[in-house]
ZAMARGU-4260 file (C-alpha; in steps of 0.2 Angstrom, whole numbers, plus 5000, padded with zeros to 4 digits):
<rodrens>
0) 5125/4869/4932 | 5118/4868/4914 | 5100/4870/4915 | 5090/4877/4902 | 5080/4889/4908
5) 5062/4897/4901 | 5061/4915/4898 | 5053/4923/4909 | 5043/4940/4911 | 5049/4951/4927
10) 5036/4962/4936 | 5046/4977/4932 | 5044/4972/4913 | 5025/4967/4914 | 5021/4985/4922
15) 5031/4993/4907 | 5018/4982/4897 | 5004/4986/4906 | 5009/5006/4907 | 5010/5005/4888
20) 4994/4998/4885 | 4983/5006/4899 | 4969/4996/4897 | 4973/4977/4897 | 4967/4971/4917
25) 4979/4957/4921 | 4968/4942/4921 | 4972/4924/4924 | 4986/4918/4913 | 4996/4902/4909
30) 5008/4900/4922 | 5027/4899/4922 | 5036/4884/4926 | 5054/4888/4930 | 5070/4879/4937
35) 5076/4889/4954 | 5093/4889/4957 | 5099/4907/4958 | 5090/4923/4966 | 5088/4931/4952
40) 5075/4919/4947 | 5063/4924/4959 | 5053/4941/4955 | 5056/4951/4973 | 5050/4966/4965
45) 5033/4977/4967 | 5023/4977/4981 | 5026/4962/4990 | 5011/4956/5000 | 5018/4941/5008
50) 5035/4931/5007 | 5032/4915/5018 | 5043/4900/5023 | 5037/4884/5025 | 5046/4871/5037
55) 5049/4879/5054 | 5068/4881/5050 | 5070/4902/5052 | 5066/4916/5043 | 5080/4918/5026
60) 5083/4935/5018 | 5084/4932/5000 | 5087/4947/4986 | 5086/4959/5004 | 5067/4952/5006
65) 5064/4943/5022 | 5053/4927/5022 | 5044/4926/5037 | 5035/4908/5045 | 5019/4905/5041
70) 5015/4904/5061 | 5018/4923/5061 | 5002/4927/5049 | 4986/4923/5059 | 4979/4929/5040
75) 4987/4912/5033 | 4981/4896/5037 | 4988/4877/5031 | 4980/4861/5030 | 4995/4848/5031
80) 5000/4836/5041 | 5018/4844/5048 | 5032/4854/5043 | 5050/4850/5041 | 5068/4849/5033
85) 5068/4844/5015 | 5085/4834/5020 | 5073/4822/5026 | 5068/4815/5008 | 5086/4817/5001
90) 5100/4830/4999 | 5099/4850/5002 | 5094/4860/4989 | 5114/4864/4985 | 5112/4880/4977
95) 5123/4896/4978 | 5114/4906/4990 | 5113/4902/5008 | 5095/4910/5009 | 5088/4902/4994
100) 5095/4886/5003 | 5086/4887/5018 | 5070/4892/5010 | 5070/4877/4999 | 5077/4865/5013
105) 5060/4867/5023 | 5043/4863/5018 | 5025/4859/5024 | 5021/4841/5019 | 5007/4829/5019
110) 5011/4809/5019 | 4999/4801/5030 | 4990/4786/5024 | 4983/4782/5006 | 4988/4792/4990
115) 4980/4804/4984 | 4987/4819/4996 | 4983/4837/4997 | 4989/4851/5005 | 4980/4868/5007
120) 4986/4884/5010 | 4973/4899/5012 | 4977/4918/5013 | 4966/4929/5019 | 4968/4949/5014
125) 4966/4950/4996 | 4956/4965/4988 | 4941/4960/4975 | 4946/4963/4958 | 4966/4967/4963
130) 4979/4959/4951 | 4992/4947/4960 | 5007/4937/4955 | 5008/4920/4964 | 5025/4911/4965
135) 5027/4896/4972 | 5043/4888/4978 | 5045/4869/4979 | 5060/4857/4978 | 5062/4838/4976
140) 5077/4832/4986 | 5078/4816/4973 | 5067/4804/4963 | 5051/4799/4973 | 5041/4797/4956
145) 5029/4811/4962 | 5015/4817/4952 | 5007/4834/4956 | 4991/4845/4951 | 4992/4864/4956
150) 4975/4872/4960 | 4973/4890/4964 | 4957/4899/4966 | 4949/4881/4963 | 4957/4883/4944
155) 4970/4868/4942 | 4984/4880/4933 | 4997/4863/4930 | 4991/4846/4931 | 5002/4829/4933
160) 5017/4839/4936 | 5034/4831/4939 | 5044/4842/4949 | 5062/4830/4948 | 5059/4833/4928
165) 5057/4850/4929 | 5074/4849/4939 | 5083/4842/4926 | 5083/4823/4934 | 5098/4831/4947
170) 5099/4829/4965 | 5104/4844/4976 | 5105/4856/4962 | 5091/4868/4965 | 5072/4867/4963
175) 5056/4874/4953 | 5046/4890/4954 | 5029/4892/4947 | 5023/4910/4943 | 5005/4914/4940
180) 4996/4930/4939 | 4978/4930/4944 | 4965/4944/4948 | 4955/4940/4963 | 4937/4936/4964
185) 4936/4938/4983 | 4947/4940/4996 | 4955/4923/5001 | 4968/4915/4991 | 4966/4896/4990
190) 4981/4886/4985 | 4980/4868/4983 | 4994/4855/4979 | 4987/4836/4976 | 5000/4823/4974
195) 4993/4807/4965 | 5007/4794/4971 | 5016/4800/4984 | 5020/4812/4998 | 5019/4831/4992
200) 5028/4848/5000 | 5030/4865/4997 | 5042/4876/5002 | 5036/4893/5003 | 5026/4907/4992
205) 5027/4925/4987 | 5011/4936/4984 | 5014/4951/4975 | 5001/4966/4972 | 5000/4971/4954
210) 4995/4986/4949 | 4976/4989/4942 | 4970/4997/4927 | 4956/5008/4930 | 4946/5015/4915
215) 4931/5026/4917 | 4917/5033/4906 | 4908/5049/4909 | 4899/5064/4901 | 4895/5082/4904
220) 4890/5099/4898 | 4899/5116/4901 | 4894/5127/4914 | 4906/5140/4906 | 4913/5142/4891
225) 4924/5155/4884 | 4938/5158/4870 | 4950/5155/4885 | 4944/5140/4893 | 4927/5131/4899
230) 4921/5123/4915 | 4912/5105/4913 | 4901/5097/4924 | 4903/5078/4924 | 4894/5064/4926
235) 4902/5046/4929 | 4898/5028/4928 | 4893/5026/4908 | 4898/5020/4893 | 4910/5013/4886
240) 4911/5023/4872 | 4915/5016/4855 | 4931/5028/4852 | 4939/5022/4866 | 4950/5005/4866
245) 4953/5005/4883 | 4947/4991/4897 | 4950/4988/4915 | 4941/4989/4931 | 4929/5004/4934
250) 4933/5015/4949 | 4919/5026/4949 | 4900/5022/4949 | 4886/5034/4946 | 4886/5041/4962
255) 4901/5051/4957 | 4901/5068/4950 | 4915/5079/4942 | 4920/5096/4939 | 4932/5098/4925
260) 4942/5116/4923 | 4951/5120/4907 | 4961/5133/4902 | 4969/5137/4886 | 4988/5139/4889
265) 4995/5147/4872 | 4988/5151/4855 | 4982/5138/4845 | 4992/5129/4830 | 4981/5127/4815
270) 4984/5115/4803 | 4980/5119/4782 | 4963/5109/4784 | 4959/5122/4798 | 4962/5108/4813
275) 4967/5119/4828 | 4976/5111/4842 | 4976/5120/4858 | 4988/5118/4872 | 4977/5116/4887
280) 4979/5114/4906 | 4967/5109/4920 | 4961/5100/4935 | 4947/5088/4938 | 4940/5086/4954
285) 4929/5069/4959 | 4917/5069/4973 | 4908/5054/4976 | 4891/5055/4984 | 4882/5045/4997
290) 4869/5034/4987 | 4856/5037/5000 | 4858/5056/5000 | 4868/5064/4987 | 4873/5081/4996
295) 4883/5069/5007 | 4901/5068/5000 | 4910/5053/5005 | 4928/5054/4997 | 4936/5064/4983
300) 4950/5064/4972 | 4958/5078/4963 | 4970/5080/4947 | 4979/5090/4938 | 4989/5090/4922
305) 4991/5096/4905 | 4987/5089/4885 | 4978/5097/4870 | 4961/5100/4863 | 4961/5099/4844
310) 4946/5106/4837 | 4940/5105/4819 | 4936/5124/4811 | 4933/5119/4793 | 4917/5126/4789
315) 4912/5110/4776 | 4913/5098/4793 | 4906/5108/4805 | 4885/5104/4810 | 4874/5118/4806
320) 4859/5120/4813 | 4851/5137/4805 | 4833/5134/4815 | 4842/5135/4833 | 4853/5148/4824
325) 4870/5140/4829 | 4883/5127/4823 | 4893/5112/4831 | 4912/5113/4829 | 4918/5094/4835
330) 4933/5089/4844 | 4936/5071/4839 | 4944/5057/4850 | 4958/5051/4851 | 4967/5067/4850
335) 4959/5079/4863 | 4968/5072/4881 | 4975/5077/4896 | 4991/5070/4905 | 4985/5070/4922
340) 4993/5067/4940 | 4981/5061/4956 | 4985/5074/4969 | 4975/5067/4982 | 4964/5056/4987
345) 4951/5056/5002 | 4937/5046/5010 | 4931/5031/4999 | 4945/5035/4988 | 4959/5034/5000
350) 4965/5016/4995 | 4968/5023/4980 | 4987/5024/4977 | 4989/5031/4961 | 5006/5025/4949
355) 5014/5037/4937 | 5000/5048/4926 | 4983/5045/4922 | 4974/5049/4907 | 4959/5059/4901
360) 4953/5058/4883 | 4937/5066/4878 | 4926/5069/4862 | 4912/5080/4859 | 4906/5097/4851
365) 4905/5116/4856 | 4887/5124/4850 | 4892/5141/4843 | 4880/5156/4839 | 4878/5159/4818
370) 4880/5178/4816 | 4869/5186/4804 | 4877/5191/4788 | 4893/5182/4790 | 4900/5168/4779
375) 4901/5153/4790 | 4921/5151/4789 | 4923/5170/4795 | 4909/5167/4809 | 4919/5151/4815
380) 4934/5162/4817 | 4926/5177/4825 | 4918/5165/4837 | 4933/5156/4843 | 4943/5173/4842
385) 4933/5177/4858 | 4922/5191/4849 | 4904/5182/4852 | 4898/5172/4868 | 4899/5154/4865
390) 4884/5145/4868 | 4889/5129/4878 | 4897/5113/4874 | 4893/5093/4875 | 4907/5078/4879
395) 4910/5062/4882 | 4927/5057/4893 | 4938/5043/4896 | 4946/5043/4911 | 4961/5027/4913
400) 4976/5026/4925 | 4986/5012/4936 | 4986/5011/4953 | 4989/4999/4968 | 4973/4995/4981
405) 4980/4999/5000 | 4968/4986/5007 | 4970/4994/5025 | 4960/5011/5019 | 4947/5000/5008
410) 4930/5009/5011 | 4917/5000/5022 | 4899/5003/5023 | 4890/4999/5039 | 4872/4999/5047
415) 4873/4999/5065 | 4855/4998/5076 | 4852/5005/5094 | 4837/5010/5106 | 4838/5025/5118
420) 4828/5033/5130 | 4827/5050/5135 | 4835/5054/5152 | 4829/5074/5149 | 4817/5078/5134
425) 4811/5097/5132 | 4809/5111/5119 | 4826/5116/5123 | 4835/5102/5119 | 4836/5083/5126
430) 4850/5069/5133 | 4850/5052/5128 | 4854/5036/5133 | 4858/5024/5120 | 4862/5004/5117
435) 4868/4998/5102 | 4860/4980/5103 | 4846/4981/5091 | 4839/4979/5073 | 4841/4979/5059
440) 4824/4989/5060 | 4809/4984/5045 | 4808/5004/5044 | 4826/5007/5039 | 4833/5001/5021
445) 4851/5003/5021 | 4857/5010/5004 | 4871/4998/4998 | 4875/4982/5007 | 4882/4983/5023
450) 4900/4976/5024 | 4909/4980/5041 | 4903/4983/5061 | 4911/4991/5075 | 4898/4994/5087
455) 4890/4979/5096 | 4882/4975/5115 | 4897/4982/5122 | 4896/4999/5116 | 4884/5014/5125
460) 4882/5031/5121 | 4875/5046/5125 | 4868/5059/5113 | 4866/5079/5120 | 4857/5090/5111
465) 4850/5109/5111 | 4837/5116/5101 | 4844/5129/5086 | 4832/5141/5077 | 4813/5144/5081
470) 4801/5129/5078 | 4789/5127/5064 | 4773/5120/5060 | 4764/5117/5044 | 4748/5115/5037
475) 4748/5095/5041 | 4754/5101/5059 | 4770/5095/5056 | 4783/5102/5069 | 4801/5104/5064
480) 4815/5113/5072 | 4835/5113/5071 | 4847/5107/5083 | 4865/5103/5087 | 4874/5091/5099
485) 4887/5080/5103 | 4886/5063/5103 | 4898/5051/5113 | 4901/5032/5109 | 4911/5022/5122
490) 4915/5004/5120 | 4919/4994/5137 | 4931/4983/5141 | 4916/4972/5146 | 4898/4971/5141
495) 4892/4990/5149 | 4907/4989/5163 | 4916/5004/5167 | 4931/5001/5158 | 4934/5011/5142
500) 4942/5002/5126 | 4938/5015/5114 | 4930/5031/5112 | 4920/5042/5096 | 4915/5059/5099
505) 4906/5068/5084 | 4896/5084/5082 | 4879/5083/5079 | 4867/5094/5067 | 4850/5090/5060
510) 4831/5093/5062 | 4818/5086/5074 | 4804/5081/5065 | 4789/5077/5073 | 4769/5072/5071
515) 4759/5086/5080 | 4742/5080/5072 | 4730/5075/5085 | 4721/5065/5070 | 4737/5052/5070
520) 4740/5053/5089 | 4737/5037/5100 | 4737/5033/5118 | 4748/5022/5131 | 4740/5010/5144
525) 4738/5026/5155 | 4730/5036/5144 | 4743/5050/5139 | 4746/5054/5121 | 4758/5047/5111
530) 4766/5055/5095 | 4777/5048/5083 | 4794/5058/5077 | 4808/5052/5064 | 4805/5041/5051
535) 4785/5042/5051 | 4788/5061/5044 | 4802/5062/5040 | 4811/5057/5023 | 4828/5061/5027
540) 4843/5059/5039 | 4837/5065/5055 | 4855/5072/5057 | 4870/5069/5051 | 4888/5067/5062
545) 4906/5073/5060 | 4917/5065/5070 | 4929/5076/5080 | 4938/5060/5091 | 4942/5042/5090
550) 4952/5034/5103 | 4959/5015/5110 | 4949/5003/5099 | 4943/5015/5088 | 4959/5027/5086
555) 4964/5021/5067 | 4946/5023/5062 | 4943/5039/5047 | 4927/5044/5041 | 4923/5044/5024
560) 4910/5059/5023 | 4897/5062/5037 | 4888/5049/5046 | 4869/5048/5043 | 4857/5047/5059
565) 4838/5041/5057 | 4827/5038/5071 | 4811/5030/5074 | 4802/5037/5090 | 4789/5043/5102
570) 4787/5056/5112 | 4772/5054/5127 | 4761/5072/5133 | 4751/5071/5148 | 4733/5071/5143
575) 4724/5087/5150 | 4706/5084/5156 | 4695/5097/5148 | 4706/5103/5134 | 4705/5099/5114
580) 4717/5085/5110 | 4725/5097/5097 | 4727/5110/5110 | 4734/5099/5124 | 4747/5093/5110
585) 4752/5112/5107 | 4754/5116/5124 | 4764/5100/5128 | 4778/5109/5116 | 4778/5124/5127
590) 4777/5117/5141 | 4791/5103/5147 | 4781/5096/5162 | 4769/5090/5149 | 4782/5080/5141
595) 4783/5062/5150 | 4795/5053/5140 | 4802/5047/5124 | 4810/5033/5116 | 4817/5027/5100
600) 4825/5016/5088 | 4839/5023/5077 | 4852/5019/5064 | 4869/5026/5060 | 4875/5021/5043
605) 4889/5028/5033 | 4907/5025/5027 | 4925/5023/5035 | 4941/5014/5033 | 4955/5009/5046
610) 4971/5018/5046 | 4984/5009/5055 | 4994/5025/5058 | 4982/5038/5062 | 4987/5056/5062
615) 4991/5065/5079
</rodrens>
């Protein structure tokens, strides 16, 4: 068959180009329109998310890839008239591959009245900001004077497309292929085919996830600096820096900190112009902090690698500040850099599947003391020879790399609300019966927008606590004491019925904070004293929860850092006649018989992801 084919770039070549550039994120681009009559015309490499066959004619295997039917995916919905064989409209595709023939000999179609006609395909499960290659497969059995518009994500990528012309006006000898690369701006892919003159049909599609380029910028100072190495404390979510020409999607925000530990691997090689190149190696430990509580780490990423630092030792180019008694020896981009391997990702970084080596480049200067009575050039050599303590360093950093996003491990933030009543409440601890059908409460503001829920009306829980340590009361009569305990959340098969569908257990550590000031107390209808505890006097989480067990419907839940527990509660104290109110409250803290009742509203908030293959 003598059909001319447009040149095409396969995913492998595309990946090579991206790797070489390490800085140009894949954005929407002009589609490729190709004649399709060989398996090699399809790009079957890379991370294929979907390979789908329309037409209800089976699951062909092409080039080792099995094409499932659209009905096999609950995440795919079609707005069509029906599905059937392309031979309704003409001859079979007539290629030399049985699987390819099967794919093109079935289609989803619309022909149900007066033109124009439209087919819509919606595909769930995309990752926002991720790049994809979409390949649309079609076949025109014979000349029907059709004209199509292909619309992807609301954008017309091809207008007035003539499928028969693309097939060189030949019946039964191959179809057509459209390749389109785009970056998702939501989680649902929308594909529309609009026919202006006649019926329209689609044979299938392939959706491949492309690597994402991440480029992040940070700055920091040394916490330790000596001739053989340095330790840097870094913060991210900054930049971009003018000395870095890389661009990409940001992976690290201002809630991420890092420790960069560098060491010199060999003696420096110093040029005639007194520029020193030092082979270095080191590790980068990234930590993501909860936006509401920076003490809670919700994810980590560790990298290691080797590279070079390039320091200017020429006295004519250093910056001298005699008033502070020091000079600055610069290390200029783009030469200082590390080639790094991502060793581990956890928590909110668990979804990052790194590809190849990443690169960290940096620029800045080291502050070095001026030695009295010594020439500046000799001063420089003395300091970098390890003979005097160095002052410190300031630096800017850029981290760039390629990764695939594992959407099943994409971090989810939740705020779940409920109410609890104390079955037991005394100085030594408590036992709480809890429901998860309340809220949201106006006294709590989630740190970030919640994008997931996993509790609800069919969930109950109990919390058993034990007092730890001695209580204290400050001058404002605020009571504090530590407690530990265990929380058990139970999802029922029906609303609060005994069948258990899943369970989460967690260790609880926290501080009970109550307002024991008589001036702030209120009274119930029976004249008993009511004192507040929790958020009224506590500006921190009342407890942190570490998950120890997840079963049933919760078996795939993986915690990303401790979960925060916040409460807004009241405790009711029996009023003693002829006893000053303040003394009455303090007496109740030592006499369990005076503690009549306690109830609370609560919020559980944090991060998690679902792992389809949890560890045993």
